[in-house]
C-alpha positions as a Python dict, from the first residue, in 0.01 Angstrom:
ca = {
    (1, 'X'): (0, 0, 0),
    (2, 'X'): (-11, -226, -303),
    (3, 'X'): (120, 48, -536),
    (4, 'X'): (402, 129, -297),
    (5, 'X'): (522, -231, -275),
    (6, 'X'): (487, -275, -655),
    (7, 'X'): (693, 41, -703),
    (8, 'X'): (963, -88, -468),
    (9, 'X'): (981, -417, -657),
    (10, 'X'): (1013, -238, -991),
    (11, 'X'): (1289, -13, -857),
    (12, 'X'): (1480, -313, -721),
    (13, 'X'): (1448, -498, -1052),
    (14, 'X'): (1573, -194, -1246),
    (15, 'X'): (1868, -145, -1014),
    (16, 'X'): (1967, -512, -1045),
    (17, 'X'): (1941, -502, -1424),
    (18, 'X'): (2131, -177, -1452),
    (19, 'X'): (2422, -300, -1244),
    (20, 'X'): (2439, -642, -1412),
    (21, 'X'): (2629, -508, -1718),
    (22, 'X'): (2974, -364, -1647),
    (23, 'X'): (3053, -22, -1789),
    (24, 'X'): (3335, -159, -2004),
    (25, 'X'): (3082, -361, -2205),
    (26, 'X'): (2830, -79, -2256),
    (27, 'X'): (2831, 101, -2592),
    (28, 'X'): (2703, 429, -2729),
    (29, 'X'): (2543, 413, -3073),
    (30, 'X'): (2595, 742, -3260),
    (31, 'X'): (2410, 643, -3575),
    (32, 'X'): (2684, 522, -3807),
    (33, 'X'): (2935, 413, -3545),
    (34, 'X'): (2946, 257, -3202),
    (35, 'X'): (3192, 359, -2935),
    (36, 'X'): (3269, 232, -2587),
    (37, 'X'): (3109, 386, -2282),
    (38, 'X'): (3406, 599, -2177),
    (39, 'X'): (3473, 722, -2532),
    (40, 'X'): (3105, 808, -2569),
    (41, 'X'): (3114, 1007, -2245),
    (42, 'X'): (3422, 1188, -2373),
    (43, 'X'): (3256, 1269, -2708),
    (44, 'X'): (2939, 1396, -2543),
    (45, 'X'): (3133, 1616, -2299),
    (46, 'X'): (3346, 1746, -2587),
    (47, 'X'): (3030, 1842, -2780),
    (48, 'X'): (2893, 2019, -2473),
    (49, 'X'): (3220, 2211, -2424),
    (50, 'X'): (3230, 2316, -2792),
    (51, 'X'): (2869, 2436, -2771),
    (52, 'X'): (2939, 2636, -2456),
    (53, 'X'): (3254, 2786, -2612),
    (54, 'X'): (3049, 2889, -2916),
    (55, 'X'): (2791, 3058, -2695),
    (56, 'X'): (3060, 3243, -2500),
    (57, 'X'): (3230, 3350, -2823),
    (58, 'X'): (2903, 3482, -2966),
    (59, 'X'): (2822, 3674, -2649),
    (60, 'X'): (3171, 3824, -2628),
    (61, 'X'): (3163, 3918, -2996),
    (62, 'X'): (2823, 4083, -2952),
    (63, 'X'): (2946, 4276, -2647),
    (64, 'X'): (3255, 4387, -2837),
    (65, 'X'): (3044, 4537, -3116),
    (66, 'X'): (2808, 4718, -2884),
    (67, 'X'): (3082, 4797, -2631),
    (68, 'X'): (3288, 4996, -2884),
    (69, 'X'): (3026, 5269, -2899),
    (70, 'X'): (3012, 5301, -2522),
    (71, 'X'): (3390, 5308, -2490),
    (72, 'X'): (3415, 5621, -2704),
    (73, 'X'): (3149, 5804, -2503),
    (74, 'X'): (3311, 5689, -2177),
    (75, 'X'): (3645, 5827, -2288),
    (76, 'X'): (3478, 6162, -2371),
    (77, 'X'): (3323, 6170, -2026),
    (78, 'X'): (3655, 6083, -1872),
    (79, 'X'): (3828, 6359, -2065),
    (80, 'X'): (3565, 6608, -1955),
    (81, 'X'): (3596, 6508, -1591),
    (82, 'X'): (3976, 6538, -1609),
    (83, 'X'): (3940, 6888, -1752),
    (84, 'X'): (3703, 6981, -1471),
    (85, 'X'): (3940, 6844, -1208),
    (86, 'X'): (4235, 7021, -1368),
    (87, 'X'): (4041, 7348, -1385),
    (88, 'X'): (3932, 7310, -1020),
    (89, 'X'): (4289, 7267, -895),
    (90, 'X'): (4424, 7548, -1115),
    (91, 'X'): (4184, 7807, -967),
}
């Protein structure tokens, strides 16, 4: 009971402190420079998008290299099946 009420008090204090500073006054500190909250959110989301694009590019490039070998064998199988179909209809 005591721990529960103490936890509730701590949560209320944290919520009051967190909402006491408006977002326009919050800053992100990126080491050598400070930016506003919204610019920091934009920079972080931009970094996440660039990282995801790099991962997608690497996966697609890897699939392209390994997919080229399978494409040739698929085309051979397709040619063979077309010959079989053509031979079946000709007889």
